[in-house]
N, C-alpha and C positions, 0 to 999 in steps of 0.2 A: 639261451640255452637252459633247458630243465635238468641237465645232468653237466657236471664238469669233467672233462677228461683228465686224468692223471696216470701216473705209474706207480705201482706199488711194489716194494722190495719184496722179494721172496727167498733171499738167501738165508738159510738157516731156520725157516718159517714152515709152518704146517699148512697145507691147503687140503681141506676135508671134502670129500665127495661122498654124499650120502646116496647110496644106490650101488647095484652091481651089474646092471644091464646095459643096453646099447647106449641110453642117453648119458649113463656115466662115464662110458668109454670115450664118448664125443668130448666131453669136458677134460677128459684125462689126456686125450691127443693134444689138446690146447695147452695144457698145464706142463706137459712134458717138454715144451719149448723152454721152461723156467728151470731153475735150480731148486724149487720147492720141494719139501718133503710130503709127497701125495699120500694120503690116508683115505682109503675106502672104508666106509662104514655100512655093511650089508651082511645079510645071513648068507647070501649066495653071491657068487661071481660067475660071469660068463667067461668063456675060454680066453679071450684077448686080455681081460683084466687079470685072470689068474697067471697069464704069462708075465705080465708086468710085476706081479708080486713074487714069481719065482725068480725072475732076474733081478730082483732086488731094487726095481725102480719105482716101488710103491710097497705100502704095507697095508695089512687087512685087519681091521678092528671089527669082532663080531658081537661085542657086548651091547648093552643097552646104552643109547646116547643120553647125555646129560648136559647140564651147563658145564660141568668141570670138564668134560670130553672136548667141548668147542672152545673152551678158554685159551685165549693167546693165539688163535688160528688167524692166518692172514685173510683168509676168505673161505667161505662155504658155498658149495654147490649141492643143491638139493635136487636129484634126479632119479626118483624111485619110479615114476610113471603111474604111481597111486595118489590120487588127489589128497585123499586123507592122511596119509603118511607124510606127503610133502608138506600139508600144513602143519602138522604136528612137529615135524623136524625144523621147519621155519621158525615156529615160536619159540623152540628151545634154544636154537642158534641166536635169535634175536635176544633173548634174555640174558645171553653170554656177551652180548654186545658185539658181536661178529657180523662183518657185511655179508650178505646173503644173496644168493641168486638161485632162484627157483624155475627150473626149465619149464617153458611155456606158460609161465604165469607171471606177467609183467607187473601186475599189482603187488606181487610179493617179492620183488626184486629191488634190493639197495644198489645192486651193481649189475651191469650188463657186459658181455662180451663183445668187444669190437671185431671187426674184420681187420687182419693183420698183414702187413708187408714186412716180412722178416729178413733183414739184413744185419742180424746181430753183430755189434750192439747197436745198430740203427734199426729202430722199429717205428713203422708207421701205422696208426691206429684209426680206423674210419668206423665211425658211429652214426645212427641215425635216430637215436633215442628209441629203437624198437619199431620205428615206423615203417621203414623200407629196407629190409635186409637184402632183396635183390639189388638195389641202388648201391649198397654198401659194397656188395661184391663187384658190381661193374666198375666203380671207383678204384677198388683194390686192383682189379685187372689192369686198368690205365696206368696206375702207379707202378706195378710190376714191370710193365714194358718200358718204363722211363728210368728205373734205377738199375744200374748194373748189378750184376749178380754178385760180384766180389767187392761191393761197395763197404760191406762190413769189416772186411779185413783191412782196408785203409783206415778206417775209423778206429778201429782197435790198434792199429800201429800208431796213429796220432795220440790215443790215450797213453801209451807205452812211453812216449816221448815227451809228453807234456812236462815232466820234471825237468828234462834236459832244456827244453825251451824256455822255461821259467828261470833257469840259471844262466843260459848263455845268449837269450835273445831280450834286448831292452824292451820294457813294456810298451812303448810307444810304437814298436815295430811288429809286435805280435799279431794284431789282427791283420795286417798285411801280409805277414808271413803264412798265417793260416789259410788265408784266401788263396795265396799262391799255391798251397799244398792241395787244396780241395777244388781249385778252378784252374789251375796252371799246369805246366808240363808234368809235375808228380802225377796228378790225378789222370791225365792222358795216358801216361805210360802204364799206370796201374790198371786202368780199365782195358787197355790193350793186352794185358796179360803179362807184361814186362814188369812183375812186381819187384823183383830184386833190384833192378835199375831205379826204380821209382823210390825205393827205401834209401838207396845209396845217396841219390840226389838231395832227399830230404835231410839225411844226417850231415851231408856235406855242408848244406845251407846253414844247419843249426850251429855246426862248428866254426863257421864263418860269422857267427853273430846274427844270423838271420838276414845276411845280405843277400838279395835276390834281385833279379833283373825285372823290375816293375816300374810301370809309368808313375810319374809324380802326381797322383791323384787324378780324379776325373770330375767333371762338372755337367750335370744334365739339367736342362730347364725343362720342366714337365707341366704341360698345361692340362689342368684337371678337368677342362670341359665344363660340363653341367654339375660336377661334383659327386656324381653317382659312383659308388665304389666299384659295381658291377659293369661299368662301362669304360673302364680303363684298359688300355692296350696291354698285350703281354710284355711289350718292351718297358712299358711304364711300371709294371708290376716287378720286372727284373731289376730295374734301377732303384726301385724302393726297397727291394729286399738287400741290395748290395750297399746302399748309402751307409756311411758313417755318420754324416750330419744332414739334416733336412731343414731347409728354411721354408716356411711356408706363410701365406699372406692373411689368411681368415680363419676364423673359428670353424666354419662350415667344412674346411678342408680335412678336420679332424676324421671324418668318415673315412677318406682315403688313406689317412696315416695308419689305418687299421692293417693296411696291406704291407706296411714297412716292417723292417726288422725291429725287434722289440726294444733292443738295446741301443738303437740309433739315437744319437742326439737331435732334439727337435728344437726348433728356434721360430717363435711366432714372431714375425716382423712387425705386428702391429702391437707388440707389447715391449719392443726393445727401447732402450734409452728413455725409460720412464713415460712410455706412451708417446714420445715426441716422434714426428715423422722422421724415418730415416734417410740419410743422404745417400746419393749416389756414390759419392766418394767412400763413405763409410762401408757401404755394401761392398764396393770393388776391392777395398783393403782386407775386408773380412774373409771374402771368397779366396783372395790370393794366400792369405794366412793359413786357411784350411787347405788349400791344394798344396802348398809348401810341406805341410805336415803328412802328405801322401794320402788324404782322406778322398773317400768317395763322396760327392756332394749332389743332393738334389734340391733345385729351386723350384718349389711348386707354386706356380703363379699362372694367371690367365693373361697377366701382361707380359706377353712374351717380347714385344717389341722394346719394351723398356728394359726388360731382362738382358737382351741382346746388347743393348747400348752400354749396360753395366759391365757385362762381361768383356766387351770391346775395351772399355776403359781400363779394366783391370789387366788386360793382355792375355786373357785366358781363353781357351777355346772350349765352346759350349756345345753340347749335343743338345738339339731341340727335339723334345719328344711331345707331338700332339696328342691330346686325348682322343678317344675314339669318337665320343659325341661331336667334337669340333672338326675332326678331319674332313667328312664329307661336305661340309659347308666350305672349308677352305678350298678343297679341291674343285668344286663347282665354281667358286669365284676366280679361281685361277684358270679355269677351262673358258669361263666367259671373257676373262681379260686377254686370253691368248687368242 
């Protein structure tokens, strides 16, 4: 990456837009999604921006711009449409150490504006480092179709209930509780529009100490195939995203681990027990221990036959998830054997 994506707090902070025409209005439409204090610096404003000022949604600064004017701003957008003025405003903002975006001047941009999928407070930002804006919009459309329109309301409710969960649900049960909220019956009810019933179910579960009807963990044996991250099946990616604990065999598997949830525990089997070979009994006992804690487990290994033997020894039921690159070969072998 040439640019690191991150979110900047806007509460109680100014966002300055230098310019008063259509380019400035475009940036304002984006910033109006936030709670920032929008300030336009321009000698004249078009009708749309004048309306924002009249409604109290922005303020108008008509004076000369200086380092003091920019000081403390969360960010600055320079959008006058005049190259000379844009360059001058950029230099002054930079001297005030403000992050700057100059419209249509990528070489003068510290920050770029991504395409947004807005389910406030859930926000998905898509960027292409300025190379392919059309592609970013296509990806945005795809994500818009996947995320329910009322998803943000469920996330906001969860935020309001975090304190209650911290008080009434044991720490070891919180991850499975939130998984149930966002992937179980509450989410299904919420997305069907039965939001009051979903909220009641969540609150009742909290009052019961987070007790929910959920399976005692799950185990997936995932064959990484050739090890390429972009050749993993959708199911493999889903299991990696759900996993609480991931066991893997080789350092080369770390590319695939990039697909996993960041806070999942990761255990490299080649490094356990002081680099001594792990025994099948040890592995079986370890798997059962994690399953009894209700954890979702992924065992990333190309030795699926061995893994099946270990899981049978432990008494656990495992889902076998073949890698995309290995599935065609296996299907062909099965066809010839049949």
